[in-house]
Steps between C-alpha positions, in 0.01 A plus 500: 500500500844418632763624257791288623516125557539369850822313573705375794735798475202734536387306807839554662477870414154518660628340819794740511275800460266365768795474739602858420145623561488309828822667613365841392181436695701398806708819474187716480342322797818514705550871436140567585525348846830677581733204452319252719221263421174481689250219461245544221152366448489191283262672258745788452787261431297314239386826342860626482610183323215536251588865437867411452398234247275753325791742480717235339227411252460868418863527398477174304202634306720786380775261388307304239235312694194723462261239642677524836295816562202277570700290746607826666135604538415157644775530761381849593148365538622218724693749716185707530300192603750419775451845656134583447380391847779606735658789308227660284687827431797315354271272300326808358834653399597182313157487335532861380838427343368179342197678358726775359701235315182339369371837376834574334489163323144564390613834352786331318779631725705190572792680664323617818620327817427568869764602753556166670753632751238743633246219529750268669589766757134575566413133558810430709446804718136411559581135565751555778392360833550694821825432679471315826806511723 
């Protein structure tokens, strides 16, 4: 059950945190490709946005919105679905992390969270298209 009421000020805070997470994701991706951007598969882009949203929801669940854990798991599942056909290794990595969170919740450990930066780097690296010059 949500412990704090939802208000407009909280919505602004959520948008601000989403922007911060987007910038952090961009920094990780940019550093990973040595300061230049190569084209990525559409599935990888969608999966990265879902993982970034899951990361944001993870931090929100620690700040008084415990039900956001379930939204986090849903976003992880959607990211996995985006990748299952073209990038099965990355989809399996996301599934393992998601299952670990589910097992932790089942055992009553509500503080366990996956390493989203590692997952984002894995998906981005696998989703890069070959350069054509």
